C-alpha positions in Angstrom: 7.3 -76.7 -67.5 9.5 -79.8 -67.2 12.7 -77.7 -67.1 11.2 -75.5 -64.5 10.3 -78.5 -62.3 13.9 -79.8 -62.6 15.3 -76.5 -61.6 12.9 -76.2 -58.7 13.7 -79.7 -57.5 17.5 -79.0 -57.8 17.0 -75.8 -55.8 15.1 -77.7 -53.1 17.9 -80.2 -52.8 20.4 -77.4 -52.2 18.2 -75.8 -49.6 18.2 -79.1 -47.5 21.6 -80.5 -48.3 22.8 -79.7 -44.8 20.8 -82.7 -43.6 23.5 -84.8 -45.4 25.8 -84.0 -42.4 25.2 -86.6 -39.8 25.9 -84.4 -36.7 23.6 -81.6 -38.0 20.9 -84.1 -38.9 20.9 -85.5 -35.4 21.0 -82.0 -33.9 18.0 -80.9 -36.1 15.8 -83.9 -35.2 16.6 -83.5 -31.5 16.3 -79.8 -31.5 13.0 -79.9 -33.4 11.5 -82.4 -30.9 12.7 -80.3 -28.0 11.2 -77.1 -29.4 7.8 -78.7 -30.1 7.9 -80.1 -26.5 8.5 -76.6 -25.2 5.4 -75.3 -26.9 3.4 -78.2 -25.6 4.3 -77.1 -22.1 3.5 -73.4 -22.9 0.0 -74.3 -24.2 -0.5 -76.5 -21.1 0.5 -73.7 -18.8 -1.8 -71.2 -20.5 -4.7 -73.6 -20.3 -4.1 -74.3 -16.6 -4.0 -70.6 -15.9 -7.3 -70.1 -17.8 -9.0 -73.1 -16.3 -8.1 -72.0 -12.7 -8.9 -68.3 -13.1 -10.9 -67.7 -16.3 -9.1 -64.4 -16.5 -7.2 -62.9 -19.5 -5.0 -61.1 -16.9 -3.7 -64.5 -15.6 -3.1 -65.7 -19.2 -0.9 -62.6 -19.7 0.9 -63.0 -16.4 1.8 -66.7 -17.1 3.0 -65.9 -20.7 5.0 -63.0 -19.2 6.6 -65.3 -16.6 7.7 -67.7 -19.4 9.0 -65.2 -21.9 10.2 -62.2 -19.8 13.4 -63.8 -18.6 14.6 -63.4 -22.2 14.6 -59.6 -21.7 16.9 -60.0 -18.7 19.2 -62.8 -19.8 19.2 -62.9 -23.6 22.1 -60.3 -24.0 24.2 -62.3 -21.4 23.2 -65.5 -23.2 24.5 -64.1 -26.5 27.9 -63.4 -24.8 27.9 -67.0 -23.5 27.2 -68.3 -27.0 30.3 -66.3 -28.3 32.6 -67.0 -25.4 31.7 -70.5 -23.9 31.4 -74.0 -25.2 27.9 -73.9 -26.8 27.3 -77.6 -26.3 27.9 -77.4 -22.6 25.6 -74.3 -22.3 22.9 -76.2 -24.0 23.3 -79.4 -21.9 23.1 -77.5 -18.6 20.0 -75.5 -19.7 18.2 -78.6 -21.1 18.8 -80.5 -17.8 17.4 -77.6 -15.7 14.3 -77.4 -18.0 13.8 -81.2 -17.8 13.9 -81.1 -14.0 11.3 -78.3 -13.8 9.0 -80.0 -16.3 9.1 -83.2 -14.3 8.3 -81.3 -11.2 5.3 -79.6 -12.8 4.0 -82.9 -14.2 4.3 -84.4 -10.7 2.3 -81.6 -9.2 -0.5 -82.0 -11.7 -0.6 -85.8 -11.2 -0.7 -85.3 -7.4 -3.4 -82.7 -7.5 -1.2 -80.1 -5.9 -1.2 -77.6 -8.7 -1.6 -73.9 -7.9 -1.2 -70.7 -9.8 1.8 -69.7 -7.6 3.6 -73.0 -8.3 2.8 -72.6 -12.0 4.3 -69.1 -12.1 7.5 -70.4 -10.3 8.1 -73.4 -12.6 7.2 -71.4 -15.7 9.7 -68.6 -14.7 12.5 -71.2 -14.2 11.8 -72.9 -17.5 11.7 -69.6 -19.3 15.1 -68.6 -17.8 16.7 -71.9 -19.0 15.3 -71.4 -22.5 16.5 -67.8 -22.6 20.0 -68.8 -21.7 20.0 -71.6 -24.2 18.5 -69.9 -27.2 21.5 -68.0 -28.7 23.8 -71.0 -28.3 21.2 -73.2 -29.9 21.0 -70.9 -33.0 24.7 -70.1 -33.3 26.1 -73.6 -32.9 25.0 -74.8 -36.3 28.0 -73.2 -38.0 30.3 -75.8 -36.3 28.1 -78.7 -37.4 28.3 -78.2 -41.2 31.1 -77.3 -43.7 31.0 -73.7 -45.0 29.4 -74.6 -48.3 26.4 -76.0 -46.5 26.0 -73.2 -44.0 23.2 -71.4 -45.9 21.2 -74.7 -46.0 21.8 -75.2 -42.3 20.6 -71.7 -41.5 17.4 -72.2 -43.5 16.7 -75.6 -41.9 17.4 -74.3 -38.3 15.3 -71.2 -38.8 12.5 -73.3 -40.3 12.7 -75.7 -37.4 12.8 -73.0 -34.8 9.8 -71.0 -36.2 7.6 -74.0 -37.1 7.8 -75.2 -33.5 6.3 -71.8 -32.6 2.9 -72.9 -34.0 3.3 -76.6 -34.8 3.7 -77.3 -31.1 0.4 -75.7 -30.1 -1.3 -77.5 -32.9 -0.2 -80.8 -31.5 -0.9 -79.6 -27.9 -4.6 -78.8 -28.8 -5.2 -82.4 -29.8 -3.3 -83.9 -26.8 -5.1 -81.5 -24.4 -8.5 -82.7 -25.5 -7.7 -86.4 -25.3 -5.4 -86.7 -22.3 -5.3 -83.5 -20.3 -2.7 -80.9 -19.3 -0.4 -83.4 -17.4 0.2 -85.3 -20.7 1.6 -82.1 -22.3 4.2 -81.7 -19.5 5.1 -85.4 -19.6 5.7 -85.3 -23.4 7.8 -82.2 -23.0 9.9 -83.9 -20.4 10.4 -86.8 -22.8 11.5 -84.4 -25.6 14.0 -82.8 -23.3 15.4 -86.3 -22.4 15.8 -87.2 -26.1 17.5 -83.9 -27.0 19.9 -84.3 -24.0 20.8 -87.8 -25.3 21.4 -86.4 -28.8 23.7 -83.6 -27.5 25.8 -86.0 -25.5 26.5 -88.0 -28.7 27.5 -85.0 -30.7 31.2 -83.9 -30.7 32.3 -81.1 -28.4 32.0 -77.6 -29.8 35.2 -75.8 -30.9 36.9 -73.8 -28.2 36.0 -70.1 -28.6 38.7 -68.1 -30.3 38.3 -65.2 -27.9 38.1 -65.6 -24.2 37.2 -62.2 -22.7 37.4 -61.5 -18.9 34.2 -62.0 -17.1 34.2 -58.3 -16.0 33.8 -57.3 -19.7 30.8 -59.5 -20.3 28.3 -56.7 -19.6 29.9 -54.5 -22.2 30.0 -57.4 -24.6 26.3 -58.1 -24.1 25.5 -54.6 -25.3 27.6 -55.0 -28.5 24.7 -56.9 -30.1 22.4 -53.9 -29.7 25.2 -51.5 -30.9 25.7 -53.6 -34.0 22.0 -53.7 -34.8 21.9 -49.9 -34.4 24.9 -49.3 -36.6 23.6 -51.2 -39.7 20.7 -49.3 -41.4 18.7 -52.3 -42.8 19.1 -54.3 -39.7 18.0 -51.4 -37.6 14.8 -51.0 -39.7 14.0 -54.7 -39.5 14.7 -54.5 -35.7 12.1 -51.8 -35.3 9.4 -53.5 -37.4 10.0 -56.9 -35.7 9.9 -55.3 -32.2 6.6 -53.6 -33.0 5.1 -56.9 -34.2 6.3 -58.7 -31.1 5.0 -56.1 -28.6 1.7 -55.3 -30.3 0.3 -58.5 -31.7 2.6 -61.5 -31.1 1.0 -62.3 -27.7 -2.4 -63.1 -29.4 -1.9 -66.9 -29.6 -1.3 -66.9 -25.8 -4.8 -65.4 -25.5 -6.4 -68.1 -27.6 -8.4 -69.6 -24.7 -10.0 -66.2 -24.0 -10.6 -65.6 -27.7 -12.3 -68.9 -28.1 -14.6 -68.5 -25.1 -15.3 -64.7 -25.0 -15.3 -63.7 -28.7 -16.3 -66.9 -30.5 -18.4 -68.6 -27.7 -16.5 -71.8 -28.1 -14.9 -74.1 -25.4 -11.8 -76.2 -25.4 -12.6 -77.5 -28.9 -12.6 -74.0 -30.3 -9.3 -73.3 -28.6 -7.8 -76.5 -30.0 -9.0 -75.6 -33.5 -7.5 -72.2 -33.3 -4.0 -73.4 -32.3 -4.3 -76.2 -34.9 -5.1 -73.6 -37.6 -2.1 -71.5 -36.6 0.1 -74.6 -36.7 -1.2 -75.4 -40.3 -0.4 -71.8 -41.3 3.1 -72.1 -39.8 3.8 -75.3 -41.8 2.6 -73.7 -45.0 4.7 -70.6 -44.4 7.8 -72.7 -43.7 7.4 -74.8 -46.8 6.8 -71.6 -48.9 9.9 -69.9 -47.5 12.1 -72.9 -48.0 11.2 -72.9 -51.7 12.2 -69.3 -52.4 15.5 -67.7 -52.9 16.3 -66.5 -49.3 18.7 -63.8 -50.5 16.1 -61.8 -52.4 14.7 -58.7 -50.6 14.4 -60.4 -47.2 13.9 -57.1 -45.4 11.0 -56.1 -47.7 9.5 -59.6 -47.2 9.6 -59.1 -43.4 7.9 -55.8 -43.6 5.1 -57.1 -45.9 4.3 -60.1 -43.6 4.4 -58.0 -40.4 1.8 -55.7 -42.0 -0.2 -58.7 -43.1 -0.3 -60.1 -39.5 -1.4 -56.6 -38.3 -4.3 -56.6 -40.7 -5.2 -60.1 -39.7 -5.3 -58.9 -36.0 -7.7 -56.1 -37.0 -10.0 -58.6 -38.8 -9.9 -61.0 -35.8 -11.1 -58.2 -33.5 -14.2 -57.8 -35.6 -15.2 -61.4 -36.3 -17.6 -63.6 -34.4 -17.5 -66.6 -36.8 -15.3 -69.6 -35.9 -14.5 -70.5 -39.5 -13.3 -67.0 -40.3 -11.3 -66.9 -37.1 -9.6 -70.2 -38.1 -8.7 -68.7 -41.5 -7.3 -65.7 -39.7 -5.2 -67.8 -37.3 -3.9 -69.7 -40.3 -2.8 -66.5 -42.0 -1.2 -65.2 -38.8 0.7 -68.5 -38.4 1.9 -68.2 -42.0 3.1 -64.5 -41.6 4.7 -64.9 -38.2 6.8 -67.9 -39.3 7.9 -66.2 -42.5 8.9 -63.1 -40.5 10.9 -65.2 -38.0 12.7 -67.3 -40.6 13.4 -64.2 -42.7 14.9 -62.3 -39.7 17.1 -65.2 -38.7 18.2 -65.7 -42.3 19.1 -62.1 -42.6 21.2 -62.2 -39.4 23.1 -65.3 -40.4 23.8 -63.9 -43.9 25.0 -60.4 -42.8 26.5 -60.6 -39.3 30.1 -61.8 -38.8 30.6 -65.1 -36.9 32.3 -63.4 -33.9 29.2 -61.2 -33.4 26.5 -63.7 -34.4 25.7 -65.0 -30.9 25.3 -61.5 -29.4 23.1 -60.3 -32.3 21.0 -63.4 -32.1 20.7 -62.8 -28.3 19.5 -59.3 -29.1 17.0 -60.7 -31.5 15.9 -63.2 -28.8 14.9 -60.2 -26.7 12.5 -59.3 -29.4 11.3 -62.7 -30.4 10.6 -64.0 -26.9 10.3 -61.0 -24.5 8.2 -59.1 -27.0 5.3 -61.6 -27.0 5.5 -61.7 -23.2 4.9 -57.9 -23.0 2.2 -58.3 -25.7 0.3 -61.0 -23.8 0.7 -59.0 -20.6 -0.7 -55.7 -21.9 -3.4 -57.3 -24.1 -4.5 -59.5 -21.2 -4.6 -56.5 -18.8 -6.4 -54.2 -21.3 -9.1 -56.8 -22.1 -11.1 -56.4 -18.8 -10.9 -52.6 -19.0 -11.8 -52.0 -22.6 -12.9 -55.4 -23.9 -10.8 -58.0 -25.7 -12.0 -56.9 -29.2 -10.8 -53.3 -28.4 -7.5 -54.5 -27.1 -6.9 -56.6 -30.3 -7.9 -53.7 -32.5 -5.5 -51.3 -30.7 -2.6 -53.7 -31.0 -3.2 -54.1 -34.7 -3.5 -50.4 -35.3 -0.3 -49.7 -33.4 1.6 -52.3 -35.4 0.3 -50.9 -38.7 1.4 -47.4 -37.7 4.9 -48.5 -36.9 5.2 -50.5 -40.1 4.3 -47.4 -42.2 6.7 -45.2 -40.3 9.6 -47.6 -40.7 8.8 -48.8 -44.2 10.7 -46.0 -46.0 14.0 -47.0 -44.3 13.5 -50.7 -45.0 12.7 -50.0 -48.7 15.8 -47.9 -49.0 17.9 -50.6 -47.4 16.5 -53.3 -49.6 17.3 -51.2 -52.7 20.9 -50.7 -51.5 21.3 -54.4 -51.0 20.0 -55.1 -54.5 22.3 -52.7 -56.3 25.5 -54.9 -56.1 23.6 -57.9 -57.6 22.3 -55.8 -60.5 25.8 -54.4 -61.1 27.2 -57.9 -61.4 
């Protein structure tokens, strides 16, 4: 047992040794704060939409306005990450997002908030985040030496995916105590801190290849072509896309779930997002302690299936305590899926293609939940929220089973070289 503990501690040290690099450590702290602030704002926007309309349709529309720009701009953003100075791209996008957040906070404090203004500011912030995301994920390779790249990938993936649920967990508590305006104010502060961090970091290396702007559209499609040409990435792409479109919009519907299914108010909503955040933290800690090279594709398939089954159970429950456990499990599985997918991309995609492949993945990760929230929110008034949740879970389970054969075959092919050695 003592020997096992020493090995485990040594392995943990290797997983996080990238934090020994000063520039990467600064980037990670600033990036993590900015990502959590972004989710504070998203929770605030969702609650404002629900408070003004009490309509699941408007919840879906606001989530769609925030995340749908990724579908339009993520491929172009991937080319920017491969062709332009990633640090400058991030600085411009963060400044735009900061300005929009300050404007939204000012509207709330002045009592001039409306659903139309919320949609406009949410769309602009979503566009800035869509253009920033591939550069944010791809830049880490220039902040650490090659021996520490694997550790940096794990830390960056953990930070990115934990913010997906840890942010809403913090937002629930802040919303109860201080109101929605505080969420936007805290997000503006997080943007300001991250901008200051970026300005202190050294300039990113000049891209090795500077393609003419006329070729950018074709380059933007290269990420999808690469995903389609690699069997195991294609299988993971299909499963992750199914998860994103069918069930990943459920956290955006937490206000409606709390009030319509569980008969709870704001405290129920805050408890649900806090439970999802706790699950995300547990999933991130669990993933950081495992060997990230072992059967990542199979791990992704298992956790997408688990999240689908959780959705089916959520559609049937009326008990708040059970719903909290289910949101915890969903947070765990979604974060493990996200970290696993990003780890797989960083491990298997060449550096010169990584920005575009991450941009293509961004279409799934951000635009998928937008479509999910939109169709779930629109289906709820027609068939009932429980029926909509159940349908999403069943569709995701069906796609998982159809694609599982290819993912298993790809995982076996990846494992053969290691056994041969």
